[in-house]
matplotlib code that plots the C-alpha trace (Angstrom):
import matplotlib.pyplot as plt

x = [4.3, 6.6, 5.4, 7.0, 8.4, 9.5, 12.9, 11.3, 10.5, 12.4, 10.6, 12.4, 9.9, 6.9, 4.0, 3.8, 0.7, 1.9, -0.7, 0.9, -0.5, -0.3, -3.1, -1.2, -2.3, -2.6, -2.8, -3.0, -2.4, 0.8, 1.8, 2.2, 3.7, 5.5, 6.6, 4.2, 5.5, 9.1, 8.4, 7.3, 10.3, 12.5, 10.0, 9.2, 12.9, 13.8, 11.3, 12.1, 15.9, 15.3, 13.3, 9.7, 6.8, 5.3, 1.6, 1.0, -2.4, -3.6, -6.6, -6.6, -9.2, -12.8, -14.4, -17.3, -17.1, -17.4, -14.9, -13.9, -11.2, -10.0, -8.8, -7.0, -3.5, -1.7, 0.1, 1.2, 2.4, 4.5, 6.1, 6.7, 8.4, 10.7, 11.6, 12.2, 14.0, 12.0, 8.5, 5.5, 2.3, -1.1, -4.0, -7.3, -9.1, -8.3, -10.3, -11.2, -9.7, -7.4, -5.9, -5.4, -3.7, -1.4, -0.5, 0.2, 2.8, 4.8, 8.3, 10.4, 11.8, 8.8, 6.0, 2.5, 0.1, -3.6, -6.1, -7.7, -9.1, -11.9, -13.4, -15.0, -17.4, -16.4, -13.0, -14.2, -16.9, -14.2, -16.2, -14.9, -15.4, -13.3, -10.6, -10.5, -10.2, -7.2, -5.6, -5.8, -3.2, -0.4, 1.4, 2.2, 0.7, 2.7, 1.1, 3.3, 0.4, 0.5, -1.8, -4.7, -3.9, -6.8, -9.3, -10.7, -10.9, -10.6, -7.0, -5.9, -7.7, -9.7, -6.7, -4.5, -6.7, -6.2, -2.4, 0.7, 0.7, 3.9, 4.8, 6.7, 9.7, 7.8, 5.1, 7.9, 9.4, 6.1, 5.3, 8.7, 8.8, 5.3, 5.6, 8.7, 6.7, 4.2, 6.5, 10.0, 10.5, 13.8, 12.9, 11.9, 9.2, 7.2, 4.3, 3.5, -0.2, -1.9, -4.5, -8.0, -10.2, -9.6, -12.1, -9.6, -6.8, -8.7, -8.0, -4.3, -4.0, -5.6, -3.5, -0.2, -1.0, 0.7, 3.7, 4.7, 6.4, 5.2, 2.4, 2.6, -0.8, -1.6, -3.7, -7.4, -7.8, -6.2, -9.3, -11.4, -8.9, -9.0, -12.8, -12.3, -10.0, -12.6, -11.3, -13.4, -12.2, -14.1, -15.0, -12.3, -12.9, -14.4, -15.9, -18.2, -19.4, -15.8, -15.2, -15.9, -13.5, -10.8, -11.3, -11.0, -7.7, -6.3, -7.3, -5.8, -2.5, -2.3, -3.1, -0.4, 2.2, 2.4, 3.3, 0.5, 1.5, -1.0, -0.2, 0.0, 0.0, -1.8, -2.1, -5.7, -7.2, -10.4, -10.7, -8.9, -7.7, -4.4, -3.9, -6.4, -5.8, -4.1, -2.5, -0.9, -2.8, -2.6, -4.5, -6.7, -7.8, -9.0, -11.3, -14.9, -14.9, -11.5, -10.2, -7.1, -4.8, -1.4, 0.6, 2.6, 6.3, 6.2, 4.3, 6.9, 9.7, 8.1, 7.3, 10.8, 12.3, 10.0, 11.2, 14.9, 15.6, 13.3, 15.0, 11.9, 9.4, 6.2, 4.7, 1.2, -0.6, 0.2, 0.2, -1.7, -3.5, -0.4, -2.0, -2.2, 1.6, 1.1, -0.3, 2.3, 5.1, 4.5, 4.5, 7.6, 9.4, 8.5, 9.6, 13.1, 13.5, 12.7, 15.0, 17.9, 17.0, 17.0, 20.4, 21.5, 20.4, 16.8, 14.2, 11.7, 8.7, 6.3, 2.8, -0.3, -0.7, -0.2, 2.8, 4.4, 3.6, 5.4, 8.5, 8.5, 8.0, 11.0, 13.0, 13.6, 12.3, 15.7, 16.5, 13.7, 14.0, 10.7, 8.0, 4.8, 2.9, -0.4, -2.5, -5.6, -3.7, -0.9, -3.5, -5.4, -2.1, -1.2, -4.7, -3.8, -6.2, -5.3, -5.2, -6.9, -4.4, -1.6, -3.4, -4.1, -0.3, 1.5, 3.2, 6.8, 7.0, 7.9]
y = [7.5, 10.5, 13.2, 16.5, 16.3, 18.6, 18.7, 20.6, 23.9, 26.2, 26.0, 29.0, 31.3, 29.5, 28.2, 24.5, 22.4, 18.8, 16.0, 13.3, 9.9, 10.0, 7.5, 5.6, 3.3, 5.0, 3.5, 5.4, 8.7, 7.6, 6.4, 2.7, 2.4, 5.4, 3.9, 6.1, 9.2, 8.2, 7.6, 11.3, 12.8, 13.0, 15.2, 17.4, 17.9, 18.6, 21.5, 22.9, 22.8, 24.9, 27.6, 26.5, 27.2, 23.7, 23.1, 19.4, 17.8, 14.2, 12.2, 9.8, 7.0, 7.3, 9.9, 10.2, 13.9, 14.9, 16.0, 12.9, 13.4, 9.8, 10.8, 14.0, 14.4, 15.7, 12.4, 12.4, 15.9, 15.1, 12.1, 14.1, 16.8, 14.2, 12.8, 16.2, 17.5, 20.7, 21.7, 21.1, 22.6, 21.0, 23.4, 23.1, 22.6, 22.4, 25.6, 28.8, 32.0, 30.3, 28.2, 31.3, 33.1, 30.2, 30.0, 33.7, 33.4, 30.7, 31.6, 29.9, 26.7, 26.0, 23.5, 23.1, 20.2, 20.8, 18.9, 15.8, 16.6, 14.0, 16.0, 17.7, 15.6, 18.0, 16.2, 12.8, 14.5, 16.3, 19.5, 22.4, 25.0, 22.9, 22.3, 26.1, 26.9, 24.5, 25.8, 29.4, 28.5, 27.8, 28.6, 25.0, 21.6, 18.4, 15.0, 12.6, 10.4, 7.4, 5.5, 7.8, 8.2, 5.9, 8.3, 11.4, 13.6, 17.4, 17.1, 14.6, 15.8, 19.0, 21.1, 19.7, 21.4, 24.8, 24.9, 23.7, 20.0, 18.0, 14.5, 14.2, 12.0, 9.1, 9.3, 9.3, 6.2, 4.4, 5.2, 4.1, 0.8, -0.3, 0.9, -1.2, -4.3, -3.6, -2.3, -3.7, -6.3, -8.2, -11.8, -14.3, -12.3, -14.0, -12.7, -14.0, -13.2, -13.9, -12.4, -13.3, -12.9, -13.8, -11.0, -8.4, -9.8, -11.1, -8.2, -8.1, -11.8, -11.1, -8.0, -9.7, -13.0, -11.8, -10.4, -13.0, -16.4, -17.8, -17.2, -18.3, -18.1, -18.6, -17.2, -17.5, -16.8, -20.1, -21.9, -20.6, -22.1, -25.4, -25.6, -24.8, -27.9, -30.1, -30.0, -29.4, -26.7, -27.4, -24.3, -22.2, -18.8, -19.3, -17.0, -19.5, -16.9, -16.6, -20.3, -19.9, -17.0, -19.1, -21.9, -19.4, -18.0, -21.6, -22.3, -19.0, -19.8, -23.2, -21.7, -19.1, -21.5, -19.6, -21.7, -21.3, -22.8, -23.4, -25.0, -28.7, -29.1, -26.7, -26.0, -26.4, -25.3, -26.0, -22.3, -19.3, -18.1, -18.0, -21.4, -23.3, -27.0, -27.2, -29.8, -30.4, -32.0, -32.4, -29.6, -32.3, -33.6, -30.7, -32.0, -30.8, -29.0, -27.4, -24.1, -23.5, -21.1, -21.3, -22.9, -26.0, -26.7, -28.7, -25.9, -23.3, -25.5, -25.7, -22.0, -20.9, -23.4, -21.9, -18.4, -19.3, -18.2, -15.1, -11.8, -9.8, -10.7, -8.9, -9.9, -8.8, -10.4, -12.9, -16.7, -17.4, -15.9, -13.9, -11.8, -15.0, -15.8, -19.6, -19.3, -16.9, -19.4, -19.4, -15.6, -15.4, -17.9, -16.0, -12.7, -14.0, -15.8, -12.7, -10.6, -13.0, -12.8, -9.0, -9.2, -11.2, -8.4, -9.6, -6.8, -7.4, -5.2, -5.6, -4.2, -4.9, -4.1, -7.5, -8.5, -5.1, -5.7, -9.0, -7.4, -4.6, -7.0, -9.0, -5.8, -6.7, -3.5, -2.2, -5.3, -5.0, -3.1, -1.2, -1.4, 0.2, 2.5, 2.1, -1.1, -0.4, 2.1, -0.3, -3.0, -0.7, 0.4, -3.2, -3.8, -1.3, 1.3, 5.0, 6.5, 9.9, 11.3, 10.5, 11.5, 15.0, 15.7, 17.5, 15.4, 15.9, 17.5, 15.0]
z = [-16.9, -16.4, -14.0, -13.0, -9.5, -6.7, -8.4, -11.3, -9.5, -7.2, -3.8, -2.2, -0.6, -2.1, -0.1, -1.0, -0.2, 0.3, 0.5, 2.6, 3.7, 7.5, 7.9, 10.6, 13.5, 16.9, 20.4, 23.7, 21.9, 20.2, 16.7, 16.7, 13.2, 11.8, 8.5, 6.4, 8.2, 7.7, 4.0, 3.6, 5.3, 2.1, 0.3, 3.3, 4.2, 0.5, 0.5, 3.9, 3.3, 0.1, 1.9, 1.2, 3.5, 3.8, 4.4, 5.1, 4.8, 5.4, 6.5, 9.5, 9.8, 8.7, 10.9, 8.4, 7.7, 11.4, 14.1, 16.1, 18.7, 18.2, 14.7, 15.6, 14.1, 17.1, 17.8, 14.2, 14.4, 17.5, 15.8, 12.6, 14.7, 16.2, 12.8, 11.3, 14.4, 14.1, 15.5, 13.3, 14.7, 14.0, 13.3, 15.1, 11.8, 8.1, 7.6, 9.5, 10.8, 13.3, 10.5, 8.3, 11.1, 11.7, 8.0, 7.9, 10.6, 8.8, 7.6, 4.9, 6.2, 8.5, 8.2, 9.6, 9.5, 8.9, 11.1, 9.6, 6.2, 6.6, 9.5, 6.4, 4.3, 1.4, 1.3, 0.1, -2.0, -3.9, -3.3, -5.5, -2.8, -0.3, -2.9, -3.7, 0.0, 0.4, -2.8, -1.5, 1.1, -1.4, -4.7, -5.6, -4.9, -4.3, -3.9, -2.0, -0.8, -3.1, -0.7, -1.5, -5.2, -6.2, -4.5, -6.4, -3.3, -2.9, -1.6, -4.3, -7.5, -6.8, -5.6, -8.4, -11.0, -9.3, -8.7, -10.5, -9.4, -8.9, -7.6, -4.3, -4.0, -2.5, -5.2, -7.8, -6.3, -6.2, -9.8, -11.0, -9.1, -10.0, -13.6, -14.1, -13.0, -15.8, -18.5, -18.2, -15.4, -15.5, -16.4, -15.1, -13.4, -10.6, -8.5, -5.0, -4.4, -1.1, 1.2, 2.1, -1.0, -4.6, -5.6, -4.3, -6.5, -9.6, -11.9, -10.8, -11.7, -15.1, -15.8, -14.9, -16.7, -19.9, -18.0, -15.4, -15.7, -12.4, -10.0, -6.4, -4.7, -1.1, 1.8, 2.1, -1.7, -2.4, -1.1, -4.0, -6.4, -4.4, -4.9, -8.6, -8.7, -7.1, -3.5, -0.4, 2.0, 5.2, 7.2, 5.4, 4.0, 0.5, -2.1, -3.7, -6.3, -7.5, -8.2, -11.9, -12.0, -10.3, -12.8, -15.6, -14.2, -13.9, -17.5, -18.7, -16.9, -18.6, -22.0, -21.7, -20.2, -16.9, -13.8, -11.3, -7.9, -5.1, -1.7, -1.7, 2.1, 4.5, 8.2, 9.3, 12.7, 14.6, 15.2, 13.7, 17.0, 19.0, 20.8, 18.7, 17.8, 14.5, 12.2, 8.8, 6.0, 2.2, 0.4, -1.2, 2.1, 4.2, 7.0, 7.0, 10.3, 10.0, 8.4, 6.3, 8.2, 6.5, 3.8, 4.9, 4.8, 1.6, -0.1, 1.1, -0.2, -3.6, -3.6, -2.8, -5.3, -8.0, -7.2, -7.1, -10.7, -10.7, -11.4, -10.4, -7.7, -6.7, -3.3, -2.4, 0.5, 3.3, 2.8, 6.0, 8.9, 9.7, 12.5, 14.6, 15.1, 15.1, 11.6, 10.2, 9.4, 5.6, 5.5, 7.6, 5.4, 2.3, 3.8, 4.8, 1.5, -0.5, 1.7, 0.7, -3.0, -2.8, -1.2, -4.3, -6.6, -7.4, -7.7, -4.9, -4.7, -1.7, -1.4, 0.7, 4.3, 5.9, 3.7, 4.5, 8.2, 8.1, 6.5, 9.1, 12.0, 10.9, 10.3, 6.7, 5.1, 4.3, 2.3, -0.2, -3.4, -2.8, -0.2, -1.4, 1.0, -0.8, -0.4, -2.5, -4.7, -5.5, -6.4, -8.7, -10.3, -11.0, -12.4, -15.0, -13.8, -14.1, -10.6, -10.4, -8.0, -10.4, -13.5, -12.0, -11.8, -14.5, -17.2, -18.1, -21.5, -24.3]

ax = plt.figure().add_subplot(projection="3d")
ax.plot(x, y, z, "-o")
ax.set_aspect("equal")
plt.show()
């Protein structure tokens, strides 16, 4: 998958509409985690330094097509201005006379951020008139929002049909890193898959089955596999309607000779809350009134041993209830182990909100080969699905 990028046109004097993913957490009017903003800086700085007029656009939260002050982008604009070390004004709306006036005043080397696109229902509806209005602001379109590439919205697909459409530098890195996993990973290739639900990861497991040598599976989704193996899981999260799918995945792994590791010991708790009573038990003996909340130390030792020879590792999803610190040991062990492997030259790609959060919390992000900014988008990419926001960009000539 080879798309034309910002390097393939001269931005000097051009008005460039850049779709970014500034859907970041806010608290008390401030950005709590600016990693997605920081990830967009290389593309924005590249264009500004070469004399482009940059029109940035993003969504924030789910305002449901209506103006909601909770989801205004002003805090994002302030943080972006700090990171760029130049002022970036936020418009009062994505459309309207005031916005047109603000755009008309921009000079080369300056940027502006449109107010939350999802204040307009037309954005998520991929309304042609809304896309046309956005396209009228610019000469060129750049998509640097990999996290929204799986959505066919006006700002990700509609506008790309109306302007020359290029990939940003972040989008380019995302496509390259994830494509390598599917097309030419260094072997042995291992995938560490966690998270709450097997239904969220089922197609990823299926698509990677012919590519990986080892699966390590943990988190709440492991419970469905336990039941498929004949275990009981007490009050643990369980997708009973996916037990047959789990059994099929286990059989497929055996048929293809793929190692499929599940926890052998687990931490269980009376309640899935901070300070709850908890203990360590074998995975085959989970008490009836308890819930699995983490992988145990024997499991983590087996997991890390299995990954010791891997040359490529994909990690998507935590191995326990990471948001409760007491139940995050397995996830933290995996994060530190993979950081060491990356230091040794192993390709380590991390995706998924909670596994990325663990990496960031432990300040290990700089160690990893690539950290994906797209949760749902990276999953769909790894499922082998063509993402509409990427498909809409121009291909590099053969």
